[in-house]
Structures are given as C-alpha cells and as structure tokens.
C-alpha positions as CSV (number, residue, x, y, z in Angstrom):
1,M,-81.6,178.6,4.0
2,A,-83.7,180.5,6.0
3,M,-86.6,182.7,5.0
4,Q,-86.9,186.6,5.6
5,I,-89.7,188.1,6.1
6,V,-90.0,191.4,4.0
7,H,-91.5,194.5,5.8
8,T,-91.4,198.0,4.9
9,P,-92.8,201.0,7.1
10,Q,-93.3,202.7,3.9
11,A,-96.3,200.8,2.7
12,P,-99.2,200.3,3.8
13,A,-99.8,197.9,6.2
14,P,-101.0,194.7,5.6
15,I,-105.1,193.9,6.8
16,G,-104.9,190.4,6.2
17,P,-102.3,187.6,7.6
18,Y,-99.9,188.0,5.0
19,S,-96.4,189.5,4.8
20,Q,-95.5,192.2,2.2
21,A,-92.9,189.7,0.8
22,V,-90.7,186.9,1.7
23,R,-87.3,186.0,0.6
24,H,-85.6,182.8,0.1
25,G,-82.0,182.9,-1.4
26,D,-82.3,184.9,-4.2
27,L,-86.0,185.0,-4.8
28,L,-88.4,187.3,-3.7
29,Y,-92.1,186.3,-3.3
30,I,-94.4,189.2,-3.0
31,S,-97.9,189.1,-1.8
32,G,-100.9,190.8,-3.5
33,Q,-100.5,194.4,-2.8
34,I,-103.3,196.5,-3.5
35,A,-103.0,200.2,-4.7
36,L,-104.3,201.8,-1.6
37,D,-103.8,205.7,-0.4
38,P,-102.0,205.6,2.7
39,Q,-104.0,208.7,4.1
40,T,-107.2,207.7,3.6
41,G,-107.2,203.7,2.8
42,S,-109.0,204.3,-0.1
43,L,-108.3,202.3,-3.8
44,V,-106.0,204.5,-6.1
45,G,-106.7,204.6,-10.1
46,E,-109.0,202.9,-12.3
47,N,-106.2,201.1,-14.1
48,V,-103.0,199.5,-13.5
49,K,-101.1,202.3,-15.6
50,E,-103.1,204.8,-12.5
51,E,-102.1,202.3,-9.9
52,T,-98.2,202.0,-10.3
C-alpha cells in the first residue's frame, strides 16, 4: 500500500520540510498545523477555540 501526500492550496503553504498530511490506507497523518492568516502570515487567536 502506497503513501499519498495530501496538499491543498486552501491552506497556508508549509514553511518547513513537511507535508500538510499523509494518507496510508485508512489512516490520515496530519502534521503540526498552526492557525495562520493566509494574507498576513500572522498567528490567529490566543487559544485553541479561536484557532479552530
């Protein structure tokens, strides 16, 4: 079973050497995503509720 790299242009571009997610079979591994404003690149929110 091959791994599938998942990428969406609707999310901010990764700034490090990682994929947004990797699918392997029925599992989806999601890398550390942070709440960034795509226009400014600034962090959004001060807590988890505001970031989601």
